[in-house]
N, C-alpha and C positions, 0 to 999 in steps of 0.2 A: 653658619658654622656647622649645622647638622649635615650638610652635604659635602663637607670638606675633608673627608677621609677619616683617619684615626690618629689621635694623639693621646698619650697615656699620662695621667697625672702622677700615678704612683703604682708600685707593685709591692705586695707583701706575701711572704711564704710563712704559714703558721703551722706549728707542730700539732699533733693530736693532744698535747698537754696545754694547748692554748698559750703558746709562747711564740713570739715572732722570731723566726730563724734567719730571715733575710728580708731586707727592705730596700727599695730604691725609689727616690723621688726625683721629679724632673721640674726644675725651677722655671724653665722657659714656658712649659705648658701651664704651670700654676699661675704665671703672670697673665697668660691668655684667659684663664678662668676668671681672674679678678677683673681684667679689663672688660670682659663680656658682661659682667654684672654691673660695672660702672656705666656702660653704654645703656643697659636696661633701664637705669635711672631709678631703681627701687632703693631709696636711701634708708629704708627701715631695716628691721631685723630680717635675717635670712639672706643678706647679701653675700657676695663671694668673699669679702674680707672677713665676715663673721663665720664662714664655713671653710677654714683653712685645713690643710692636711694635718691630721692628728698625729700625735706621737705614737711610737710602736706599741707602748703598753696600753694606750687608749684603744687602738685598733684591736689588740688581742682581747681586751676586756669586752669590747662591743661584740666581737665575734663569738666569744664564749657565752655571752648573755643571749645572743640570738640562737645559738645551738640549744641552750637550755629552754628558752622561751618558745621556740618554734620547732620542736623536735617532732619525730614520728610523722603523723599525717599532715600536720601543719608545715613541717619541713619540706613537703613536696608542693607547697603552694595551695593546699586545700583548706578552705575555711571550715572550721568546726565551731561547736557551740561555745568554746572558750576563747575563740579568736576575738581580737578587739580592734577597734578603729586605729589606723595608723601603722599597722603591721603588714608585712608582705602577705601573710596568709589571708588577711582581710581582702586583698585584691582577688583572691580565689582564682589563680591562674598558675598552671604547672611551670610556666616560664620562670617564676620567682624561685624555683629551686636552684637555678643556675645564675640568674641575674637578681641579686639580692640588694637590700639596703642595710646599712649599719647606723645605729643611733649612738652618737658619741656624746657621752655625759662629761661635763666639766665640773671640777671640784668647786669652783666659785659659783656654780649654778648655771642653769640654762643648758644648752647643748644644741646639736644640729645633726643633720642626716647626711650620710654619704650615699650617693646613688648616681649611676648604676654601677654596682660592684660585680664584676664577672667572677664567678666561683668555679673552680675545678679542683677535684681531688685526685692526686696522683702519688703513688708510692707512700701513702699514709699522710702526706702533707696536704694542706689546703692552700691553693694558689689564688690570691685575690688580685685582680687587675681593675684599676679605676680609670676608665677613659674620660676624656673631656667631652661634655655635652653642653648644649646651649641652655640658657636659663629658662626658655619657654618649655622645653621638654622636661626639665627638672620640676618646674612648677606644675606641669600637667600631671606628673606622677604623684606629687604631693596631694593634688586635688583628688586623684583617683583613689588614694588610700583612705579617703574619708567618705566616699560615696557608698550608699547602701546597695546600689545596683551594679557595682563594678564586677569585673570578672570576664571570662572568655565568652559568656553568653550575652554580654551587653551588646546592644545593636547600635549604640552611638559610636561616633568616630573617635571619641576620646578613651577607648579601651586600651589596654596595655599593648596589644599587637600593633595597633595603629601608631602608637608612640614609638615603638622600637623600629618599625619599618622606616621611619624617617631618621634613624640613627645608624648609619653604616659603621660608626665607630664600635658598635657592639660586635660586629663580625670580626673587626680587626683585633679587638681585645680578646675575643675567644681564641683567635689564632696565636696571639702572644702567650696566653695561658697554656695553650696546648704545647707549644714548642718549649716553654720553660719546664713543663712537666716531663717532656722527653729528655731534657738535659739532666734534671735532678734524678731521674730514674735510670739514666744511661741508655735510653732507647733512641739513639741518634743515628743508628745504622741506616745506610742507604739500601734501596732494593738490590737484591742479588742479581748479578749478571754472570751466568754460568758459562765458562769457556772450556772447550774441549782441549785436553792436554795430551792428545795422542801424538806420537812422534812424527816429524817431518824432516825434510832435508834443508836445514838452514833457514827455515821459515820463521814467521812471527812467533809461533807458539813454542819454538825451541827455547827462546829466552825465558819463557814462563816456567818451563820444566827444569831449567838449569843447565841442560846439555842436550845434545842431539841424541835421539834414540831412547830416551827415557819415556816409558809409557806410564801414564797415570789416568785416574778417573776424572771426569768433569768436576770442576770445583768452582765455588764462587770467587769473584774477584772484586776487590774494593777499590774505590776511587783513591787516587794519590793525594790524600789530604793530610797535611802535616799538622795534626791536632796537638795541642799541649798535653803533656803527660799528666794524668790525674794524680792527685795526692794520695797518700795512703788511706785517708778516710773517704776517698771518693768512691761512689758506687758505679762509675762509668764502666759499662760493659758487664756488670755483675747482675745476676738475677734479682728481681725485686723480692723474691721469697727469702733471700739471705739477709733478713732484717736483724738488727741488733736486738738482743733480748731486752725487753722492757721498753722498746721505743722503735723509732724508724731509723733507717740507716742514714748517716749524714752524707751530704753531697759536697762537691767541690765548689765553694762559693767564688773562688777566683775565676774558675772556668765560666760560671754564670755571669759574673761581672764583665768579663772580656766579651762574652757573646752579646750582652745587652749594649755594651759600648759600641760594637760594630754594627749590630742589627738595627738599633733604634736610637741613634744619637739625638740628644735633646728631646727624647720622648716620642718621636715620630718613627714608626717602623718603616725601614727602607727595604730590607731583605731578610726574611725570617728563615731562609734556608741555611741550616747549620753548616753544611759543607761549603756553600758559597762564602759565608761570612768568615769561616776559618781559613779558607784558601786566600781570600783577599787580605786578611790580617797577617797571614804568614808569608805570602809571596808578593803581596802588593798587586796593583793593577798592571795590565800589559803595557809595555813601553811603546809598542808599535801603534801609531794612531790608525784608525779605520779610514778607508777611502771616504771621500766626501759624499758619495752617492749611497752609502750604506748607513743604516740606523741600527744601533745596538739594541736588541730586545731586552725587556726587563728581566726575562728568565735567564739571561746570560750576562751578568755584570762582570764576569771575569773571563778573559779570552785565553784559550789554551796555547801553549808554546812547547813544542817538542816533537817526538816521533809520532806520526799519525797512524791511527787505526780505528776501526769501528767494530764493535761487538754487539751481537743480538742474541737474545735468549727467549725461548718459548717455555714458560713455566705453567703447567696445567695441574689442576686438582680434580680428581674424579670422586664424585659423591655417588653412592650406590646403595640401594636397598634390594637385596636378593632374597626371594621368598621360597623358590623351588615349589611353587604351587600352581595348579592349573587355573584356579579361580582368582589369583592375584597376579597382576603383571609386575615384572621387575622394573625398577626405576634406575636410570643412569643419567648423570648430568655432569658436564665438564665446565668448570670455571677456570679461565686462563688469563694470562697476561704476557705481553711482549715487552721485555725490558731491553734497554739500550745503554750503551756507553760509547760515545763518539768523541774520540780524542782528535779533533780536527782544528787546525789553525784558522783564524778568521771567522767569518760567518757564512759558511757554505750551506747550500740547500741539498738535502739528502732525499732521494726518491726511493721509496721502498714498496715493491709490489707484494701484495698478499695473495696467495693462491689457496684453493681448497675451500672457498666459501660455500659452494654448493654441497659438498660432501659434509662439511661441518655443521650445516644448518644453524648458522650464527643467529641467535635470538636477540641479544643485547650487546652493544659494544659502546665503549666510551674511549676518548682519546685525550692525550696530553694537550694542554692549551697551545703548544707550539705547532700542532699538527693541522694541516689542511688535507682533506680527503676528497678523492674523486668519487663520482657516482659508481657504486658497485655494479659490475656486470654479472653475468650468470655465475662466474666462478672466480673473479679477480677484483681487486680493489687496490688503488695506489695511494700511499701516504707520502706527503711532501712536508718536510719540517726542517727548521733550523735547530739542531739539538743543543740543549743546555749542557753545562759542564757536569761531569760525573755520571753516576748511575741514575736512571730515571725510568719510570714506567711509561712506555710509549702508548699502550692501549690495554684495556680490560675487555673481556668478552665472556659471554655465556653461550655454550654450544652443546650439541648432542654428541654422544660417544659414537665415533664412526667405526669402532672395532668391537669384537667380543670382549666381555669383561676379562681383564687379565687374571682374575681369580674367580672361578665359578665352581658351583657344586652345592652341597647342602650341609646343614648342621642340625643335629637332633639332640635333644636333651629331655630326659624324663626322670622324675623322682621315684626311686624304688622304695624309699622310706623317708622319714622326716629329716634325716641327716645324711642321706646318701643319694646321689644321682648318677645315672648312666648317660654317657654322651657318645656321639659318633660324628666324625667328619669324613666326607669324601669330596676332595677338591681336585681341580685341574688348573694348572698354572700355565699361562702364556700360550694358550691354544690359538694357532693362527698368527702368532707373532714371529716374524723372521728377522734376521740380522738387517739393520744395525740395532734393533731393539734389544736392550739388555736390562734384565731385572736385577738390581743391585742387592735388594734384600726384601724379604716378605715375612711377616709375623702375624699370627692369629692370637687374639686375646679373648678369653672367656671371663667376663667380669661378674663378680658376685658381690655387689655393694652392700647387700643386707646380711651376708653370711661370712663367717671367718673360715677360710679353708684350712682343714686339718691335714689332709693328705690326698694323693691321687694314685691311681694304678693305670697302667697302659703305656705302650711304646708306639710311637708314630712310625710310619713306613720310611719317613725321611725327616731330617731335622732333629732338633733338640727341644726339650721341654723344661721349663722352670716354673716355680710357684711363688706367689706373694701371698700376703695375708688375705686379700680379697680377689684374687684372680689366678688363672693359669695361663701361661704364655707359651705358645708353640712357635718357635723360630724355624721356618721352613727353609728359607734361603738366607744365609748369613752374609754379612758384609765381607767383601774380599773374595767371595765365591759367587759370581754372578751367573745368571741363567740367560743364555742367548742362543738363538737359532733352533731351539727345541722346546717342547712342552713336557711337563711331568705330571704324574698323578700322585697325590698324597692322601693318605688315610690315617686316621687317628681315632681309636676307640678305647674306652676305658671307663673308670668310675671316679667320682670325686666325693670325698667325705668332708663333712663340716663339723665344727664344734657345736655342741648342743645349744639350743636357744635358751638364754637365761633371763632375758627381760623383754620378751615379745619383740624380738628383732631390734629395731631402733626406735626408742621412745620419742625422738624428735619428729618422727613421721606419723605418729599415731594421731587419730582424730582428736581435735581440741574443740572446746566449747565455742560456740559462735559469739559468746560474750566475753571470751578470754582477753580480747584486746579491743575494748570499747574506746570511745572518745576520752574517757577518764584517764587513759594511759598518757594523755598529753600533759598530765599534771607534772609539777616540778619533781616530785619524788620518783615517779616512774622514769622520767626522762633522764634523771641523774643516774638511775640504776642501770638502765639498758643503753646508755650512750646516746639516746635520742636519735637512733638510726632508722631512717626510713626503710632500709633493706630488711631490718628485723621485722618491722611491721608488715611489709609485703610478704615475707616468708611465712609468717604466722597466718596471714590471711589466706595464702595458698594452701598451707598445710592443714588448715582446719577441716577441709573437705576430703582429705585423703583417708582411706580406710586401712586398717591393719591387714597384714598378710594372712590369707587363709591358710589353715594347716594343710589343706590338700595341695597347696602350692607354696611351701615355705621357702623355696629357693629364690624366687624373684617376684617382683611386683610389676606385672604387665610389661612396661617398656624395657625392663631389664632382661627380657627373653631373647638375647642375641649374642653373637660373637662379632668382634670387630677386627677387620683386616687392615694392616698397615704395610705399605710397599713403596718402592721407588723404582721408576723405570727411566732409562736415558736412551737417547738415540732416535726419538721420534715423538710425535704428538698423537694423542688418542682421538682428538677431534678431526684431524686431517688438515687443519689450518696451518700452513707452513710458509716459509720464506726461502726464496732462491738467492743465495748470496751473490751469484754471478749476475743477477738482474738489478742489484742495487747500484744506483748511479749517484755521483757526487758532482755538484756544479758550484764553483769552477772545478774542473777535473784535477784530482790529485792522486798520487800513488799511495793509497791507504788500504791495506788488506782488510777484507770483510770476513768475519768469522760468525758462525751461527751454530748454536747448540740447542738441544731440546731435552726437556725433562718433565716427567709426569709423576705425581705422587698421590697417595690416597688421602681423601678428606674423611667424611663420615661414610665409610665403606662397611656396610652392615650385612651380616648373614643372619636372617631371622630364624629362630627355632621353628622348624616345620611342625613340631608337636605341641607348640604352645600358642599363646595369643600374640598377635602382632598388629600394629597399626598399618592402615593402608588407605589410599584415596582412590575413589572411582574416577577414572579419566573420562573426559567427554568423548563420545564417538565421533570419528571423522566423518565429515559430510561427503 
C-alpha cells in the first residue's frame, strides 16, 4: 500500500478558536484502512476498527490540546526537558511541525492516535489532511515515539525520514492541503500572460481591445474558466489582510465541496489543478475522440475547442544593490519566467526556439514537465512541448543583466541633528534604452521604519513627492506617462524631520535577556498566554542579540540605510533572452497566430546610502 500513490481518509479545516469549520470524510478510503488492518491480523487493541475517524469535536479538542501541550519550541518538533514519551516533540525532528499526530480521547475511556496528519496554516485556518498509510508504517512511528535515541541524528533505518520516504502519500497530502489553502484564501489565479494590445488591422488583438485602432498598454489575460460565483461571504479574490474583526474571513464552503468532488472523487486525487477541475465541471470533456495513435497526457485532461492562438510572455524581475563606491561592486541579477497560453485543438507539438543565451549568461533554468529540451548551442536552445490548458509557466531562469541598470545614480543621507536629516538623490533613468523599451512608472521610496516622519522640505527636478508615517515616496514617472526612446536625469535634495524619540525608538527591537525565553516558556500558562506560537519564540531569539540605536545614528539601524526603487518596463527583456514568434512552429500545422510580449519589473532594487553603512559580499576573483 505504501507505494500505491495517495488516498485521503479525511480533511478538516479548523479555525484559530479551535472549532471545525469544514470537514470531509471518504468512506471508500476508510474501508481500505480497516481492510489493511484485518489483513495484518493484529486482532488486539490498536486495530483499524478501533481507530475510526473521530467526530469533528474530538478532532478540534485533540488539536487544541496539541497546541497547548506542544507549543513554542516543542511545536517545531524539538525535544525539551519537559517533553515526554509518546509525543511528537519526543521524536525530536523538525518534520513533526508539519506532519503531526493527534491523540483522540474517548469519554468511555481509552483512545487512539491519528497519524500522519499533514498540517498547513493558511489565512488563519489550520488545514488537516489525513492520508491512508499501511499498518507497518503506523506501527513503526508508534515505536519511534517511545525510543530514547529517536530523532534526525539516529543512524538506524527506523528514523522518521526513512519511514516517510516509503510513504508517497505524504507528498500527495501536502499538495491537497496546499490547494485547499489556495481556495479558502482566494489564491487560485493562474500565472499572468501579458498580451500586447497595440492596434493592428483586423488581427487577433483587435478583438481583445474591442475595436480596430484602439491603443492600450500590455495587460494580463486570464484563461477562459467559468468558475462559480462566490457567495457574499466568500473571500475569493479578496486580500487575506481583509480579515473580519475578531477572527478569520469565512470562505465559500460550496466552492470547496465542488472542487473536492471533482478533484478527488472517493478520496483519491485525480487532478488538483483548480482551472482544469473547474473547466471540466463547467464545460465537460471534449466530445471529439482522440486518434488511436495519440495518448492524452495527464497535464491536459480537458481538450480545447474554439479559435486557436498562442501567447507567450517573458516576465523578468531585476534585483540590484547599487553602492556608487569604488571599493564595493554593484550587484545585478535577473530572475525571469516564460509564461504561455496555447489555445490549440487536439494535442499538437509546439516547437519554441530561445535565443540570446550567450548574452543572458543563463545560470539556472527549470522547465514545465511537459517540455523536452534540446542541447543548448552557443546562443540558442529549442523547447518542444504539448501545452496544457490555460496559462502556465513554461520555464524559470536566472540570468545576468545584459544592459545598464534602468535606474542608476546615488543616494546620500546624513543626520544634521537627532531629529533632522539631509538627503540628496542624483539619478539617471533609461540610459541606453531605445524604443520599443517603455518605462511605465518609476518610484523611489525612502523608508524610515524606526522613526515617524513629521515633515520634509525640497522639490524634485521631475515628478511628485508624497509622505507617509514612516517613508517619503518620490514618483518620478507616473502611470499613463511612459518614458520611451530617451533618458532623463532626476535630482531631489532636501531635509526630512522626525518626531522626537519618546521610548528609545521601538522597544520590541531592544536587547532582551538571554533568559527571557527559556524552556520554562513551554509551560501551560505561558503557552496559553502567547498562543504557543513558534514564530514568537523565533522572533524573541533573534531580537535578543539586537542592540538599540546609537544616538549618533538615530535614523536607521544598519540595514535600513537605503532607498528602494520600484519600476516597470515593457517592450524588451533585461537579460537578452528572447523568443522570435515567427520561428515558433506547430505540428500538425494550424493557422494559429503567435503573439509575444515582454515585461520587466523591479524586485529588491536598492540604492545604498553612500554616507552610511551597507552590507556587501566579496566576490571571488575570476581565474
